[in-house]
BAKEVO-778595 format. One line per 10 residues: their letters; for each residue x, y, z of C-alpha. Coordinates in Angstrom, 3 decimals. Example, Ala and Ser with C-alpha at 12.3 -4.5 7.8 and 13.67 -1.06 7.14 Angstrom:
AS	12.300,-4.500,7.800  13.670,-1.060,7.140
This chain:
XXXXXXXXXX	-10.189,3.726,-39.576  -10.053,7.270,-40.865  -12.717,9.469,-39.316  -13.019,13.219,-39.447  -13.887,15.268,-36.393  -17.298,16.086,-37.898  -18.134,12.379,-38.220  -17.363,11.456,-34.620  -20.578,11.201,-32.625  -20.423,12.459,-29.063
XXXXXXXXXX	-22.268,11.586,-25.866  -24.761,14.177,-24.652  -26.047,14.483,-21.095  -27.083,17.369,-18.809  -23.980,16.921,-16.651  -21.477,16.292,-19.460  -19.673,18.946,-21.447  -21.066,18.885,-25.005  -18.923,17.250,-27.705  -16.371,16.144,-25.087
XXXXXXXXXX	-16.792,12.348,-25.078  -16.693,10.241,-28.212  -19.658,7.893,-28.408  -18.369,4.331,-28.108  -20.979,1.588,-28.032  -19.041,-0.725,-25.715  -18.674,2.035,-23.103  -22.403,2.709,-23.231  -23.184,-0.964,-22.783  -20.907,-1.221,-19.754
XXXXXXXXXX	-22.297,1.985,-18.253  -25.829,0.679,-18.736  -25.136,-2.344,-16.556  -23.044,-0.423,-14.024  -25.777,2.196,-13.546  -28.171,-0.483,-12.294  -25.989,-3.031,-10.526  -22.949,-3.289,-8.316  -20.679,-4.137,-11.247  -17.140,-5.294,-11.940
XXXXXXXXXX	-16.098,-3.652,-15.228  -13.245,-5.438,-17.005  -11.826,-3.595,-19.995  -8.343,-3.600,-21.550  -6.094,-0.765,-20.458  -6.445,2.392,-22.535  -10.016,1.767,-23.679  -11.759,4.050,-21.238  -12.716,2.355,-17.979  -12.673,5.818,-16.401
XXXXXXXXXX	-15.157,7.035,-18.994  -17.527,4.216,-18.000  -17.315,5.309,-14.368  -17.830,8.931,-15.398  -21.021,8.047,-17.308  -22.423,6.207,-14.292  -21.466,9.077,-11.967  -23.151,11.646,-14.217  -26.334,9.609,-14.362  -26.450,8.979,-10.599
XXXXXXXXXX	-25.827,12.616,-9.715  -28.499,13.702,-12.190  -31.147,11.165,-11.152  -30.403,10.476,-7.486  -28.191,13.333,-6.263  -25.796,13.000,-3.355  -22.039,12.610,-3.781  -19.742,10.494,-5.915  -16.530,8.989,-4.569  -13.765,7.624,-6.783
XXXXXXXXXX	-10.827,5.757,-5.244  -7.491,5.065,-6.913  -4.339,3.486,-5.431  -1.811,6.250,-6.174  -1.730,10.026,-5.857  -0.823,10.664,-9.509  -3.753,8.502,-10.619  -6.124,10.333,-8.269  -5.008,13.680,-9.662  -5.363,12.426,-13.209
XXXXXXXXXX	-8.955,11.325,-12.580  -9.762,14.678,-10.987  -8.415,16.562,-14.002  -10.481,14.395,-16.366  -13.690,14.807,-14.351  -13.238,18.569,-14.134  -12.908,18.704,-17.909  -15.840,16.384,-18.582  -18.471,17.299,-15.978  -20.602,20.417,-15.899
XXXXXXXXXX	-19.981,20.783,-12.200  -18.004,23.649,-10.633  -14.348,22.725,-10.254  -14.402,23.530,-6.551  -17.021,20.776,-6.043  -14.626,18.166,-7.505  -12.018,17.756,-4.771  -8.911,15.658,-4.251  -8.226,13.839,-0.978  -4.697,12.564,-0.410
XXXXXXXXXX	-2.386,12.499,2.581  -1.166,15.940,1.525  -4.497,17.431,2.671  -4.901,17.774,6.445  -7.670,15.732,8.133  -9.384,18.931,9.305  -9.441,20.349,5.773  -10.739,17.055,4.379  -13.640,17.011,6.832  -14.618,20.541,5.792
XXXXXXXXXX	-14.173,19.879,2.056  -16.256,16.704,2.246  -19.370,18.607,3.289  -19.432,20.860,0.215  -18.034,18.411,-2.379  -20.069,16.746,-5.101  -17.288,14.507,-6.451  -14.377,13.313,-4.293  -11.257,11.707,-5.755  -9.114,9.998,-3.116
XXXXXXXXXX	-6.537,7.419,-2.212  -8.138,4.591,-0.213  -5.920,4.943,2.855  -7.103,8.527,3.371  -10.792,7.599,3.152  -10.215,4.606,5.421  -8.573,6.848,8.021  -11.382,9.407,7.788  -14.010,6.692,8.217  -12.229,5.089,11.173
XXXXXXXXXX	-11.745,8.536,12.696  -15.442,9.453,12.191  -14.521,12.521,10.120  -16.759,11.707,7.160  -19.957,9.781,6.478  -20.775,7.753,3.370  -24.516,8.041,3.908  -25.142,10.349,0.933  -22.594,8.825,-1.437  -24.698,7.488,-4.301
XXXXXXXXXX	-21.864,6.102,-6.426  -18.459,4.778,-5.441  -15.800,3.625,-7.897  -12.890,1.366,-6.968  -10.253,1.872,-9.647  -7.694,-0.918,-10.115  -10.052,-2.993,-7.992  -7.927,-6.139,-8.291  -6.202,-4.728,-5.195  -9.278,-5.565,-3.092
XXXXXXXXXX	-7.657,-8.533,-1.355  -6.259,-9.157,2.118  -6.302,-6.108,4.367  -6.229,-3.513,1.578  -8.244,-0.403,2.441  -10.752,-1.033,-0.377  -12.291,-3.890,1.610  -13.022,-1.865,4.739  -14.393,1.061,2.711  -16.727,-1.240,0.747
XXXXXXXXXX	-18.010,-2.807,3.952  -18.735,0.590,5.485  -20.296,1.882,2.255  -22.812,-0.945,1.971  -23.663,-0.523,5.656  -23.919,3.270,5.789  -25.057,4.530,2.379  -28.704,5.382,1.782  -28.578,4.573,-1.948  -25.352,2.612,-2.625
XXXXXXXXXX	-24.010,1.781,-6.066  -20.541,0.267,-6.533  -18.421,0.085,-9.678  -15.153,-1.845,-9.667  -12.753,-1.240,-12.553  -9.732,-3.207,-13.705  -7.976,-4.369,-16.829  -6.902,-7.451,-14.898  -9.064,-8.383,-11.892  -7.319,-11.653,-11.089
XXXXXXXXXX	-5.494,-14.634,-12.456  -8.329,-17.144,-11.988  -12.001,-17.414,-11.146  -11.317,-17.657,-7.428  -9.391,-14.372,-7.434  -12.138,-12.604,-9.376  -14.804,-13.936,-7.029  -12.752,-12.693,-4.066  -12.725,-9.179,-5.522  -16.493,-9.358,-6.082
XXXXXXXXXX	-17.059,-10.589,-2.550  -14.872,-7.970,-0.916  -16.462,-5.076,-2.814  -20.046,-6.373,-2.787  -20.287,-6.734,-6.572  -22.979,-8.923,-8.141  -22.437,-8.326,-11.867  -19.377,-8.899,-14.026  -19.132,-7.124,-17.375  -16.179,-8.054,-19.569
XXXXXXXXXX	-15.046,-6.613,-22.860  -11.987,-8.039,-24.598  -10.086,-6.846,-27.622  -11.840,-9.557,-29.642  -15.267,-7.949,-29.124  -16.479,-6.257,-32.295  -17.339,-3.025,-30.455  -13.833,-2.840,-28.997  -11.771,-4.135,-31.897  -11.878,-0.906,-33.917
XXXXXXXXXX	-10.234,0.972,-31.027  -7.327,-1.428,-30.481  -4.155,-2.288,-32.339  -1.656,-5.122,-32.224  0.788,-5.133,-29.335  2.676,-8.347,-30.024  5.491,-8.925,-27.575  9.048,-9.318,-28.826  11.802,-10.557,-26.602  15.471,-9.860,-26.903
XXXXXXXXXX	17.857,-12.400,-25.412  20.870,-10.909,-23.646  24.146,-12.758,-22.974  25.762,-11.744,-19.697  29.561,-11.214,-19.677  31.776,-13.642,-17.789  32.575,-11.067,-15.072  28.885,-10.752,-14.223  28.396,-14.527,-14.195  31.371,-14.891,-11.826
XXXXXXXXXX	29.746,-12.480,-9.353  26.471,-14.400,-9.596  28.149,-17.797,-9.164  30.061,-16.628,-6.072  26.851,-15.456,-4.451  25.071,-18.680,-5.385  27.817,-20.679,-3.642  27.077,-18.808,-0.417  23.354,-19.445,-0.875  24.015,-23.179,-1.322
XXXXXXXXXX	26.031,-23.274,1.888  23.306,-21.485,3.847  20.630,-23.790,2.402  22.733,-26.763,3.493  22.422,-25.519,7.075  18.672,-25.173,6.657  18.605,-28.706,5.278  20.384,-29.908,8.422  17.627,-28.250,10.436  15.081,-30.245,8.430
XXXXXXXXXX	13.344,-27.336,6.710  15.063,-27.333,3.289  14.759,-30.252,0.898  17.252,-28.917,-1.652  20.349,-26.745,-1.674  19.840,-25.416,-5.211  20.050,-21.594,-5.174  17.099,-21.171,-7.558  14.531,-22.258,-4.960  11.004,-21.123,-5.717
XXXXXXXXXX	9.483,-18.404,-3.592  6.826,-20.900,-2.563  9.489,-23.216,-1.130  11.188,-20.333,0.675  7.875,-19.276,2.194  7.271,-22.841,3.338  10.700,-22.923,5.013  9.951,-19.712,6.833  6.634,-21.066,8.072  8.314,-24.205,9.415
XXXXXXXXXX	10.968,-22.122,11.167  8.273,-19.963,12.720  6.612,-23.112,14.007  9.888,-24.139,15.654  10.090,-20.708,17.289  6.514,-20.982,18.509  7.449,-24.301,20.105  10.381,-22.637,21.941  13.029,-24.503,19.938  16.247,-22.521,19.618
XXXXXXXXXX	16.918,-24.000,16.151  14.048,-21.879,14.897  15.834,-18.613,15.728  19.097,-19.813,14.164  17.288,-20.967,11.051  15.273,-17.765,10.723  18.459,-15.710,10.717  19.966,-17.962,8.029  16.749,-17.737,6.015  16.893,-13.934,6.180
XXXXXXXXXX	20.454,-14.054,4.848  19.373,-16.330,1.986  16.703,-13.811,1.014  19.246,-10.975,1.004  21.658,-13.006,-1.110  18.909,-13.969,-3.562  18.078,-10.302,-3.996  21.722,-9.648,-4.833  21.674,-12.457,-7.402  18.474,-11.109,-8.953
XXXXXXXXXX	20.027,-7.678,-9.291  23.221,-8.877,-10.947  21.315,-11.268,-13.253  18.395,-9.134,-14.317  19.272,-5.505,-13.547  22.850,-4.252,-13.669  26.116,-4.299,-11.798  25.443,-0.683,-10.816  22.189,-1.733,-9.103  24.121,-4.469,-7.293
XXXXXXXXXX	26.767,-1.973,-6.158  24.093,0.273,-4.648  22.483,-2.714,-2.921  25.789,-3.866,-1.428  26.460,-0.344,-0.145  23.097,-0.284,1.652  23.809,-3.707,3.145  27.211,-2.542,4.417  25.663,0.521,6.022  22.918,-1.582,7.562
XXXXXXXXXX	25.435,-4.041,9.021  27.330,-1.175,10.666  24.224,0.373,12.235  23.164,-0.174,15.826  20.772,-3.059,16.215  21.898,-4.597,12.909  20.631,-8.119,12.297  23.032,-11.034,12.415  21.965,-11.904,8.872  23.246,-8.568,7.539
XXXXXXXXXX	26.485,-8.755,9.497  27.160,-12.358,8.505  26.472,-11.714,4.829  28.773,-8.716,4.358  31.573,-10.381,6.322  31.605,-13.584,4.234  34.847,-13.628,2.157  33.036,-14.734,-1.007  30.493,-11.935,-0.684  33.284,-9.443,-0.054
XXXXXXXXXX	35.021,-10.678,-3.205  31.765,-10.284,-5.148  31.526,-6.736,-3.813  35.074,-6.029,-4.953  34.378,-7.366,-8.456  31.201,-5.307,-8.687  33.136,-2.188,-7.722  35.792,-2.835,-10.378  33.367,-3.694,-13.208  33.479,-0.748,-15.604
XXXXXXXXXX	31.928,-2.143,-18.803  28.533,-1.128,-20.182  25.982,-3.720,-19.089  24.582,-5.548,-22.166  21.013,-4.630,-21.205  22.026,-0.973,-21.208  23.547,-1.356,-24.661  20.467,-3.128,-26.055  18.151,-0.526,-24.537  20.127,2.275,-26.166
XXXXXXXXXX	20.064,0.497,-29.520  16.282,-0.083,-29.415  15.665,3.550,-28.515  17.917,4.696,-31.345  15.926,2.534,-33.797  12.564,3.782,-32.526  13.316,7.467,-32.048  15.870,7.864,-34.828  15.478,5.496,-37.767  11.708,5.007,-37.384
XXXXXXXXXX	10.897,8.607,-36.493  9.147,7.749,-33.230  8.379,10.362,-30.610  7.972,8.664,-27.242  9.295,5.599,-25.419  8.596,4.232,-21.938  11.145,1.995,-20.226  9.864,0.039,-17.233  12.066,-1.528,-14.574  11.461,-3.212,-11.245
XXXXXXXXXX	14.357,-1.476,-9.516  14.607,2.184,-8.560  18.380,1.858,-8.603  18.182,0.702,-12.204  15.696,3.436,-13.114  18.035,6.117,-11.854  21.246,4.639,-13.281  19.569,3.858,-16.617  18.158,7.393,-16.844  21.658,8.795,-16.388
XXXXXXXXXX	23.011,6.432,-19.055  20.270,7.074,-21.625  20.445,10.837,-21.045  23.820,10.793,-22.752  22.043,10.024,-26.049  18.363,10.958,-25.531  16.211,13.378,-23.605  15.237,11.071,-20.716  13.656,11.567,-17.301  12.955,9.206,-14.419
XXXXXXXXXX	9.552,8.556,-12.856  9.658,6.918,-9.408  7.584,6.720,-6.251  7.398,9.262,-3.453  9.250,7.452,-0.699  12.841,8.462,0.016  15.363,5.666,0.326  19.007,5.544,1.243  20.881,7.156,-1.632  17.683,7.965,-3.546
XXXXXXXXXX	15.192,10.772,-3.171  11.611,10.031,-4.139  9.474,12.340,-6.257  6.774,14.514,-4.742  3.285,14.389,-6.199  3.885,17.743,-7.885  7.138,16.498,-9.412  5.416,13.362,-10.700  2.626,15.418,-12.232  5.095,17.834,-13.814
XXXXXXXXXX	7.066,14.998,-15.435  3.907,13.387,-16.828  2.646,16.710,-18.181  5.977,17.311,-19.913  5.965,13.785,-21.367  2.422,14.216,-22.713  3.425,17.541,-24.225  6.399,15.962,-25.978  8.965,18.000,-24.053  11.142,14.909,-23.641
XXXXXXXXXX	11.144,11.557,-25.400  12.060,8.802,-22.913  10.310,8.084,-19.613  12.172,5.614,-17.387  9.719,4.414,-14.776  9.374,1.997,-11.901  6.050,0.258,-11.259  4.437,3.518,-10.078  3.342,4.281,-13.696  1.946,0.834,-14.414
XXXXXXXXXX	-1.555,1.194,-13.116  -3.934,3.335,-15.051  -1.914,6.512,-15.513  -2.989,8.245,-18.690  0.361,8.368,-20.385  -0.091,9.116,-24.102  0.347,6.431,-26.721  3.985,5.608,-27.187  5.961,4.037,-29.990  7.782,1.567,-27.782
XXXXXXXXXX	7.283,0.058,-24.350  10.520,-1.535,-23.223  10.505,-4.002,-20.342  13.966,-3.901,-18.806  13.044,-7.270,-17.291  9.990,-9.564,-17.585  7.196,-9.081,-15.072  6.180,-12.321,-13.347  2.525,-11.389,-12.796  -0.186,-11.049,-15.387
XXXXXXXXXX	-1.694,-7.991,-13.751  1.407,-5.838,-14.040  2.338,-7.076,-17.489  -1.112,-6.235,-18.848  -0.951,-2.783,-17.276  2.375,-2.109,-18.939  1.411,-3.300,-22.409  -1.656,-1.084,-22.202  0.576,1.952,-22.521  1.073,1.306,-26.238
XXXXXXXXXX	-1.110,0.504,-29.216  -3.924,2.891,-28.335  -4.185,4.970,-31.482  -1.709,3.201,-33.728  0.254,-0.004,-33.864  2.825,-0.077,-31.096  5.751,-2.234,-30.100  6.502,-4.068,-26.860  9.991,-5.459,-26.250  11.173,-7.472,-23.253
XXXXXXXXXX	14.857,-7.789,-22.400  15.748,-11.253,-21.083  19.122,-12.219,-19.723  19.948,-15.684,-21.073  19.604,-18.593,-18.608  18.524,-16.433,-15.685  15.333,-15.792,-13.759  14.327,-13.419,-16.537  13.316,-16.344,-18.745  11.326,-18.053,-16.011
XXXXXXXXXX	9.493,-14.823,-15.194  8.669,-14.228,-18.829  7.037,-17.595,-19.354  5.197,-17.352,-16.041  3.847,-13.980,-17.194  2.736,-15.403,-20.557  0.973,-18.337,-18.928  -0.808,-16.220,-16.344  -2.009,-13.698,-18.899  -3.494,-16.466,-21.023
XXXXXXXXXX	-5.142,-17.990,-17.947  -6.642,-14.644,-17.004  -7.926,-14.028,-20.512  -9.599,-17.446,-20.553  -11.139,-16.922,-17.118  -12.570,-13.560,-18.140  -14.133,-15.095,-21.231  -15.695,-17.834,-19.129  -16.992,-15.323,-16.602  -18.431,-13.020,-19.238
XXXXXXXXXX	-22.160,-12.735,-18.748  -22.227,-15.271,-15.888  -23.546,-12.979,-13.152  -26.163,-15.486,-11.844  -23.534,-18.219,-11.512  -21.182,-15.808,-9.755  -23.918,-14.889,-7.258  -24.401,-18.578,-6.445  -20.690,-18.970,-5.734  -20.507,-16.045,-3.342
XXXXXXXXXX	-20.526,-17.002,0.306  -22.862,-15.828,3.035  -20.755,-12.800,3.875  -21.103,-11.577,0.285  -24.854,-11.968,0.323  -25.157,-10.106,3.609  -22.803,-7.414,2.325  -25.019,-6.618,-0.669  -28.074,-6.565,1.555  -26.676,-4.052,4.073
XXXXXXXXXX	-28.891,-1.022,4.503  -31.780,-2.619,2.658  -30.191,-2.218,-0.783  -31.190,-4.746,-3.390  -29.279,-5.892,-6.445  -29.572,-2.570,-8.204  -28.516,-0.554,-5.215  -32.048,0.845,-4.888  -33.258,1.665,-1.394  -36.202,-0.562,-0.432
XXXXXXXXXX	-38.891,0.627,1.959  -40.229,-1.536,4.779  -43.220,-2.621,2.669  -40.877,-3.935,0.000  -41.538,-1.216,-2.559  -38.754,0.716,-4.211  -38.031,4.194,-2.946  -37.102,6.638,-5.711  -36.403,3.894,-8.256  -33.595,4.763,-10.620
XXXXXXXXXX	-34.490,2.543,-13.547  -34.936,-0.978,-14.772  -32.339,-3.522,-13.713  -31.626,-5.019,-17.103  -27.949,-5.221,-17.821  -27.921,-3.584,-21.190  -25.319,-6.004,-22.495  -27.354,-6.835,-25.606  -27.290,-3.315,-27.020  -27.977,0.310,-26.314
XXXXXXXXXX	-31.761,0.077,-26.498  -31.861,-3.004,-24.282  -30.934,-1.001,-21.202  -33.241,1.847,-20.145  -31.091,4.784,-19.255  -28.518,4.381,-22.016  -30.554,6.900,-23.962  -29.609,9.356,-21.237  -26.133,9.365,-22.831  -27.272,8.811,-26.404
XXXXXXXXXX	-30.477,10.524,-27.541  -31.018,13.007,-24.727  -29.555,16.351,-25.703  -30.286,18.759,-22.884  -28.662,22.156,-22.601  -29.186,22.407,-18.885  -26.142,22.489,-16.614  -25.390,21.159,-13.187  -27.180,24.000,-11.436  -30.469,22.960,-13.084
XXXXXXXXXX	-30.533,19.291,-12.068  -34.161,18.451,-11.614  -34.996,17.089,-8.192  -31.434,17.140,-6.903  -32.038,19.665,-4.142  -35.130,17.830,-2.947  -33.290,14.518,-2.831  -30.349,16.078,-1.011  -32.664,17.439,1.658  -34.181,14.000,2.204
XXXXXXXXXX	-30.781,12.342,2.781  -30.014,12.486,6.486  -26.341,12.687,7.344  -25.407,9.411,8.999  -23.801,9.654,12.404  -22.435,6.339,13.634  -23.859,6.764,17.132  -26.120,9.172,18.929  -24.239,11.818,20.843  -23.420,10.679,24.366
XXXXXXXXXX	-24.131,6.996,23.695  -20.894,5.969,22.056  -17.789,4.847,23.901  -15.024,7.077,22.587  -11.521,5.870,21.751  -8.782,8.171,20.516  -6.147,6.279,18.521  -2.812,7.469,17.240  -3.140,7.521,13.451  0.200,5.722,13.171
XXXXXXXXXX	-1.559,2.731,14.721  -3.490,2.239,11.472  -0.867,-0.316,10.509  -2.743,-2.574,12.893  -6.426,-3.507,12.582  -7.398,-2.434,16.090  -8.824,1.037,15.369  -10.499,-0.348,12.245  -12.148,-3.132,14.226  -13.316,-0.817,17.005
XXXXXXXXXX	-14.869,1.513,14.411  -16.975,-1.408,13.148  -18.609,-1.833,16.561  -21.840,0.060,16.997  -21.180,1.137,20.570  -17.773,2.669,19.834  -16.653,5.825,18.077  -12.991,6.142,17.111  -11.089,9.362,16.544  -7.672,9.460,14.896
XXXXXXXXXX	-5.082,11.967,16.029  -1.315,12.256,16.107  -0.817,11.566,19.793  2.238,12.939,21.549  1.799,10.445,24.374  0.672,6.820,24.036  -1.151,4.935,21.284  -4.723,4.955,22.643  -6.494,7.329,25.029  -9.482,5.692,26.739
XXXXXXXXXX	-10.431,8.351,29.301  -9.067,11.444,31.007  -6.759,9.246,33.078  -6.084,6.095,30.995  -3.541,6.038,28.188  -2.269,2.865,26.539  1.048,2.126,24.869  0.768,-0.997,22.679  3.855,-2.975,21.753  4.343,-6.288,20.039
XXXXXXXXXX	6.732,-8.564,21.901  9.399,-7.862,19.252  8.938,-4.080,19.526  9.001,-4.299,23.316  12.339,-6.114,23.376  13.749,-3.876,20.636  12.911,-0.823,22.736  14.979,-2.270,25.572  18.132,-2.658,23.502  18.526,0.669,21.784
XXXXXXXXXX	15.409,1.834,19.967  14.976,5.453,18.922  12.928,6.069,22.047  13.015,3.467,24.822  9.875,2.124,26.412  10.917,3.768,29.689  10.923,7.212,28.085  7.527,6.565,26.520  5.960,5.309,29.721  7.615,8.104,31.696
XXXXXXXXXX	5.878,10.646,29.447  2.582,8.783,29.868  2.933,8.791,33.658  3.562,12.541,33.715  0.293,13.289,31.954  -2.082,10.435,32.832  -2.661,8.869,36.224  -3.327,5.371,34.837  -0.703,4.483,32.195  -1.047,1.010,30.699
XXXXXXXXXX	1.445,-0.966,28.624  0.011,-3.782,26.504  2.583,-6.331,25.364  1.047,-8.218,22.454  1.954,-11.652,21.152  3.846,-14.751,22.164  7.509,-15.522,22.744  8.338,-12.541,24.950  11.315,-14.337,26.502  12.674,-15.712,23.220
XXXXXXXXXX	13.372,-12.469,21.348  16.804,-11.445,20.026  18.763,-13.625,22.469  17.861,-11.277,25.323  18.022,-13.049,28.677  14.555,-13.610,30.190  15.622,-11.935,33.431  16.403,-8.729,31.531  12.857,-8.742,30.159  11.420,-9.496,33.616
XXXXXXXXXX	13.483,-6.661,35.038  12.057,-4.254,32.481  8.503,-5.346,33.242  9.163,-4.889,36.955  10.617,-1.436,36.395  7.593,-0.317,34.397  5.270,-1.422,37.177  7.310,-0.374,40.234  9.296,2.656,39.040  6.739,4.159,36.670
XXXXXXXXXX	3.466,2.950,38.133  2.310,1.460,34.849  0.008,-1.532,34.533  1.572,-4.109,32.218  -0.969,-6.339,30.480  -0.371,-9.231,28.081  -2.556,-10.111,25.076  -2.423,-12.926,22.536  -2.748,-10.729,19.445  -4.601,-7.853,17.803
XXXXXXXXXX	-8.066,-9.316,18.379  -7.354,-9.810,22.069  -5.944,-6.269,22.322  -9.055,-4.870,20.614  -11.345,-6.615,23.080  -9.238,-5.456,26.025  -9.250,-1.823,24.892  -13.003,-1.993,24.361  -13.562,-3.317,27.893  -11.273,-0.723,29.519
XXXXXXXXXX	-12.828,2.163,27.572  -16.333,0.978,28.384  -15.513,0.572,32.057  -13.956,4.032,32.251  -16.721,5.866,30.401  -19.864,3.918,31.217  -19.119,2.576,34.695  -16.855,5.305,36.059  -18.582,8.051,34.021  -15.284,9.533,32.857
XXXXXXXXXX	-14.735,11.412,29.616  -11.972,11.042,27.069  -9.436,13.832,27.267  -6.245,13.989,25.217  -3.456,15.853,26.925  0.278,15.804,27.350  3.185,16.446,25.055  6.536,14.776,24.777  8.033,18.102,25.631  11.580,18.784,26.663
XXXXXXXXXX	13.008,16.630,29.418  13.679,18.177,32.797  17.323,18.532,33.820  17.048,15.453,36.049  15.487,13.451,33.222  18.247,14.500,30.845  20.880,13.480,33.376  19.169,10.109,33.869  18.967,9.651,30.102  22.683,10.292,29.586
XXXXXXXXXX	23.753,7.890,32.333  21.181,5.197,31.412  22.549,5.086,27.851  25.991,3.968,29.084  26.266,0.280,28.256  22.446,0.244,28.203  22.229,0.037,31.988  18.708,1.497,32.103  16.892,4.172,34.122  16.825,2.431,37.524
XXXXXXXXXX	20.598,1.934,37.703  21.101,5.453,36.305  19.102,6.978,39.174  21.059,4.882,41.672  24.384,6.110,40.266  23.294,9.771,40.227  22.034,9.527,43.799  25.400,8.054,44.813  27.714,10.464,42.929  25.558,13.577,42.515
XXXXXXXXXX	26.537,14.549,38.944  26.919,12.947,35.529  30.560,14.031,35.521  31.245,12.225,38.790  29.717,9.024,37.413  31.910,9.253,34.342  35.193,9.569,36.262  34.403,7.046,38.994  36.566,3.926,39.258  35.180,0.396,39.043
XXXXXXXXXX	35.382,0.005,42.842  33.629,3.337,43.405  30.882,2.459,40.899  30.112,-0.775,42.785  29.227,1.266,45.874  25.966,2.323,44.158  22.912,0.132,44.737  22.368,-2.377,41.936  25.827,-1.989,40.364  27.932,-5.141,40.429
XXXXXXXXXX	31.376,-5.924,39.091  30.190,-6.802,35.544  28.147,-3.595,35.223  30.996,-1.478,36.613  33.427,-3.015,34.122  31.057,-2.330,31.225  30.628,1.300,32.280  34.379,1.857,32.519  34.941,0.143,29.163  32.450,2.443,27.425
XXXXXXX	33.629,5.612,29.173  37.376,4.975,29.075  37.996,3.197,25.744  39.395,4.956,22.681  36.899,5.715,19.930  37.559,3.320,17.005  35.335,5.075,14.441
């Protein structure tokens, strides 16, 4: 549809830059509903979900005041949203701030106070809430971008719970192009975020159709060369043999190497049950299962990625098998003759992989013959992304786009590097972007002429995200490379089926908000009622009347005029800016900053922020009587008073620390004992005496040493919930009963000379700190211990013949390298 700039109508609002946003009816309809309800907004990728959130934010800030918070799962996406909001909103740039892990907690706490709009990754906000650094009391609009992630323990769920509980005037908008594969998944997202309306627009809607173009998927079948198939078949033979052993244990029903992930998960669960019942077959089977998973990954790489990706994987596995504490699965796999032969063949393979050749041909067609300008290539593997970038760079101007984490043999990209690459791609400074999944979700990459899937994506969510990168302004092309008779084909058809299922579910759910509300369980209903907020997020006074009502609750899905407030973006043409928002200052003054607990009443717990992998600090922060602070502790995991520090270890971590961890439990507890008078070690979980084939007496000896030699109390708990309750009781007893205050002190610091000497001797044959002290007391110096004979060593207390032999073997043997 040809339209001149003069003919394009724009959206006008006091807080929006004039002539910045094109007026699209479907966006106005969605914003009308979302401004009055906690709403799930479902809109195909590239059609402006962020604009919908922006419209709601502008209206809330103008009418209600307070702050707006927008959450997105990745740093590049957060930065992109911030850039868009700064361009679109008539709010000073310094009041639109970005919170990621790159900003220190202290700076975030200060920035929060003066910010009007905060863009953040969810983990950062979760940490700041758990650590009592920020309050959501005056946040009047929160947006969860890519909200389909709101499942399990993802940070979105905790933030939504706290928001509904703490905010004075809450309003939630969830945004996704693909909220779930079925009705149950969509309802779970609604429940976890406290959403009670679902607004869906599809490409078939008349209002949306004019802004979309065809993105039909083509697939190119690839024949793998015989050399590649030989590598795959050799690995599959090993998998069959390992599955035969699992079948003998009664957990595998088939030895076919193409077992479904569901079946593999079931096997693992059955093996875990055997372990829980103290059956040794469970440990043997779990090790075999781990090897099967490693081998399957190798097969996937050689089938669907490239031989180069397989070579890199094998190299990592070799290095892992050589490392201290290597698993038996890794060692067994790389030592198998058939695997070693597969490694040799992979090393000697020097042909161009057929997927590489096809990718180069498709890019040549698009960028050369057809005069295209931009192409995105997506791949599941970072190894492939890097190797493919090198290959394509021989013919095209190509750059990689990967995540931030460093891996063996591969450096990640910093946030600044990611942003720089995207800016250059938008500006047309290079023509091919080779990306892993980091660019799938929501990143505003410009329309491209071709999206190339290096392999099919087996989930509807990710496939939809990828296809959304093309076909925005003109007809685009999507091509999927499929290796013939491999997992590629299965993944492709799974993806097609799931996308169709999702599309059908969204159509069925469209406009069914009342039915959705009936399906939500009690926890959902209580979630939306937290803080006295009704369906529209309006604060209700004790007499039942609305306080500072923000408009009628009609959804606005029937048209612009059907929803009061849409005119705010349509007919209202005010020239006032953000500094002239009527009533904003008065409303801000009425909003009292929420403090979780009155000063002096709360039981304080200081948690090491690295403990956020567990749910303990999160759970304690939910309890009214407790206030959690997050710090990077030098000593211990939790500080409960000026004398009590707690080191928490799972049973697996505890045993690992006894057999050569980076920092043994004795060192950790020694540091605790130097700085706190009541060190506590919590060993969490079951099966303490069945870990890693360590003899039970060795574990008992370690427990005894902690108690006798270091003066630590060793406590056992069943799991995280039990640990949480125990910490709560200890902290309450210390602070309420004993009237003690929390005080963080102590540093790891440099070891004293004696401690260093003990450390050196205790590392010999892993004899431990008690025997090390005995030897040093007997011989006086480390040097004397090292040159002592077996007979002389046995004169020290606690050193028998076996220990003496081990010491002499370690000290006197030639280094093999």
